[in-house]
N, C-alpha and C positions, 0 to 999 in steps of 0.2 A: 504494500500500499504506500503510495506517494505522500509524505508528510507535507512537504513543501517543494520549492523549485530545485533544492539541492539534497534533499533527505529521503531517504526511503527507510520504511519499518516493515518487519516480518511480524505477524500474528498468526497464533494458532488457535484454530477453531474447534472448541469442544463442546460437545452436547452431554449435558449432565442430567441424570434423573434423580441423583441423590447426592447429597453433599459428602458422602464418605465413598462414593464409587465414582471413579473416572471412566466414562465409556470411550477409550480412545478408539477402539475400532470395533464395530459391532459385529463384523463376521468373526474376529477372534473371540469374542465373548459367546458368540452362538455355538461355534464348532470346537473350541478348544477349551473345555471346561476344567481349568485350571488356574494357578497364578500366573500372572503375565510379567514379564519384565520387558517394558516397551520403552526404546529410546527415540524419541521424535527427531528427526533429522531434516531441518528446516534450510539448510544451505549447504554449499561445499564445505565450509569450515567445520561444521559438525560431522559431516561425513568423514573428513580426514581425521579427526581427533578421535572419533569412534573406532575407525579402522586402526589407527596407529595404536591404541591401547590394546587391542587384541592381538595384533602383529607382534608387539613386544612382549606379550605375556608368555610366560614358559609353562609348558605342560605339566611340570613337576613343581610348580610354585606352591601350592597347598601343601604338598608332601614335604618339601624343604622346610617350610615354615613351621610345621609341626614337630618336626626332629630338631629344629633349632630351639624351641621352646622347651621340649623334653630334656635336651642336654643341659640346658640352663637350670632347670629345676632339680635335675639328678645330681650332676657332679661339681660345676663349678660355681655354683652359689648355695653350697651347704652353709657357709659362714654368713649369709646375707640374712637379714630378718625377713619374715613372710611378707611385710608390706612393701619391701624393696623388689622381691620377686613379682609382685603384683603389678608394680609400676613399669618393671621391664616388660612384662607380658603385653600390657597396654600399649606401651611405646612401639614394640615390635609390630603388634596387629595394626596399629594405626598407621604406621611408615609403610609396611611391607604389603599389607592386603588391601586391593581395591574394595573389598566386600566390607570392610570395616568403615561404614559411613558415619565417621567420628569427626566433628569440628574440633578446633583447637580450644574454645571455652569448655566444651564438653570432656576432652581429653585432660585438661588442666582439673577440672572438677574430680574426675576419677583418680588421678594422681594424687591429690590432696585428700582423697577419701572424705569429702564432704557429703552431707546429707542430701538427698533428693529433696527437690523443690515441688511444692505442689502451687498450681496456678491459682490465682484468686479470681480470674476471669476467664471467660471461654475463648475469645479470639480478640485480635486487634485489627480493626479495619484500616486499610491503606486508603488515602485520601490524596487525589492530585489537586493541587492549587493553581492549576493552569486548564485551559480550554482544551478538551481531547473528546474523541469519540471511539466506540468499540465496533467491532464486527463479532456478530453472534448468530447463532443457529436457534430462532425461537422453537418453543415447545409445540406451537399449532401447527407447524409445517416443516418437516424434516428436510425438504428439499428448498427451502428459501434461506437466503444469507441476509441478515438484516444490519443495516448500517445505522447506529444510533449515537447521537450526543447527548443523551438523558443521563447525566452523572451528578455526583454531589455538588461540582461546580456548577452546572446549568440550574440546578435546583435552587442554590442559594442566589445565583443572580437573577433568576426569574422569580424569588419569593413574593415580590410586591406587586405582580400582576394581578390585574382585576379579577381574572378567573380562578386564581388559586383558592383552593378550599382549604380552610384551616379547621384543625380538630379542636376538641375541648381542651380548654387550657392555653390555647394559643390566640394573640390578637395580633391586628395587622402592626400596631404601634410595637410590641415586643419583638415580633419577628423583624420589623425594619430594622431595630436597634441592635440586632444580634451581629456579632462578627461571625467570621467563617468558621472558626475553631468552635465557639459555643453552638453554631447552627449543627454541624455535623456531629457534635457529641451529645447533643440534647433532642434534636428533631428527627423523626423518622419521614422519608419522603418516598412518596409512589407515583409513578406517572401513570395517569389515566389515558388510555387510547380513545379518544371520542371519535376521531375521523382517521381510522387506519389507513395507511396508503395501501394501494393496490400493487401486489408484486408483478415486476416485469421479467418476462423470460430472458435469461442471458443468452446472447447471440452465439450460436455454434452448439448450443445444448438443447435437449428435449424437455427436461424437468426442472433443471436447476433455475431458481429465480432470484431477484434482488430487489429488496425494498428499503425505503428510509424512513426512520422515526425521528422527527424533529419538533421544533416548537408549534409548528402548525398543525400537528396531528393530535394535540390532546391538552391535557392540564395538570398541574401538580396537586396532589394530596398531601397536606402536612399534618402530623400527629406527634404529640409530646411522648417522649420515650419515658418509661417508667424508670429505667435505670440509665445512669450517664454512661455512653460508649467509650470504649478505649480506642484511640486512633493513633496514627502516626502518619506523617507526610510521605508520598511518593519518592520525594527527594530529600535526603537527609544532609543537613548542612551543619557541620562542625567547624566554626570558624571564629576568629577574633571578632570583637564587638563590631557590628556593621557601621556604627558611627565612625570607627577609625579609619574608614576606606578613604585613600586620597583620591580626590576627583581628578578625572582625565580631562586635560584641556589638550585638544588636537594640536593647535598651531603654536603652543608655548612650551608644554613640558615633555611631550612624547610624539612620537610617530604612530602610535598603535591606533588603529582606525576602526578595529572589528572586536568583538566580544573575546574571540578566541586568542586575540595578540596579546591579551593580558596573561601574567602569570596566573597558575591554576588557584593560589590562595587568595589573590585578588578578585578573580572571578567569583568565586564562592562568596567573598566577603560582599561583594556588590549584590550578588542574587540574593543574598541574606536579608538585606534591606527591604528588596521586592517582596520576599517571602512573608516577613514580618508585617508588611502593610496588608498582603492578601489575607493573612491568617486572623490579624487582631484589629484590624480597623475596619468598621462597617462600610460596605460599598454595595452598589446593586448596578444592575444590566452589564456593565463592563468595567474593569479597573481604570481604562483610559478616561471614560467619560466622568467617572467618580473623582479621580485624582488630578488630572492634567486639564490645563485651560484649553478652551478652543483654538487658541494660535498654536500651542505645542502640538496638539492632534492634527491640525492641518499639516504641520511640518513633518510629522511622523508618518502620515497617509500619503505623501508625495515621494515617489520612487526616485525622483531627482535630487532630493535633499536627504533622503534616508537610504543608505546603501544597504542595510541588512533588513529591508521590509518584509522580504520573504524568508527570513530565517526565525527560528524559534527563540533565539536569545539574541538580542540586539543591544549593543553597547550604548548607542545613543538613547533607546528608549528607556532602559534600565538607569541611565544617567538621570533622566528626568525624573522618575521615580525616586531616587536617592535624594533629589533636592527636596521633594515633599516630605522624606524622611528626616532630613536634616531640619526642616521647619518644625515638624512635630516634636523632634528632640529639644529643639530650643524652646519650645513651649511648654515642656515638662510633660508631655502626653505620651511618652514612650515607656513601655515595660514599667507600670505603675508598681510600688511595692506590694507584695502578696499576690499579684495577679498571675494568671496562667502564662502571660507574655514574658514576666520576670523569670518564672520558673523555667521557661523554655530557654530562655537567653543564657541563665546560669548553667544549665546542662549542656548547652552547646559549646560554651566557653571552656568549660571543665574538660569535656572530650576533646577540644581543640588542643589544650595544654597536655593532656594524657598522650594523645598521638604524637604531639613533638617529643615529648619525654622518650616515648618508645623508639622514634626514629632516630634520636641522638645515641641511645643504647645500642641499637642496631649498627649504627656506623662505629661506635667504639669497638664492638665485637669484631666486625669486619677488619678494622685496622689492628686488631689484636692487643688492645690497651688493657685488657682485663688480665693478661698473663703476667 
């Protein structure tokens, strides 16, 4: 699927009938009544990685691994305490066997013999703070591919429309005053298809059809959630404080003219200011309409004055949002004490410092400074 003039994106279409069962291939499910180990290959890079993994795998891999662990347990580790033997076994399994699906945090937990953690909530929803759309196979017609831009982002942007239906406990004033973060945590949204679009047969096929679902096909129904939901943004940004970003002046301080000309830490810092505005400052319809002046919008909508108009990330556009962020900061309206905004910023900066510390330790180890 083409995202814009210069970017392509691959999407996997799955039809699910149960939250715990992924129907990856209905023919396999029908004729092969057993557990399935299915690897989806969406492009040539996936094919090469999959083939390389099995070409490099030895036939006696499992036998050699088991004999190595037995030898360690029998002869050479008699003087080691039992917990050290367990640590060696976990390290060998995690390092040598591709069947040990163990992440680094999980391995650290096992090595330190920490107790199991019980989850206090069922799931964490991932929320995108930018406009996007999905391709899916609807339940009413398995031969139809549906393009839909009905997401959390569009529900929040269109929450103040006249045809939006509000459930008990919600009023137009309370919904309008909500920031995006409060909206996705406390409001349940459902798109009602009042005018479903007629599917069109895809050229060159007999049964496969395509249809769209957009703002003209229905309306939103918003209801109050009984319990606050746990969410995280689709793009995680652990950066230095966004207000410390040094603004780019093209003609004076730098020759950087596009977003990806910036160093990665500065890119994240600039994008962090945009993220905070989207998540914690109320807006409606579009962010540009709510935060930017008509003159600035006219410049950004002109391809002659806006070089990255077709790109997802634009240095010029994000720079204008950073000016708004600076003004809010000078007015004392950014990350008020005790707010979710402040806690989010504290966690982001803490993780940024931790990552820097880990990077410095890694460089010291590479240069053999610990010996």
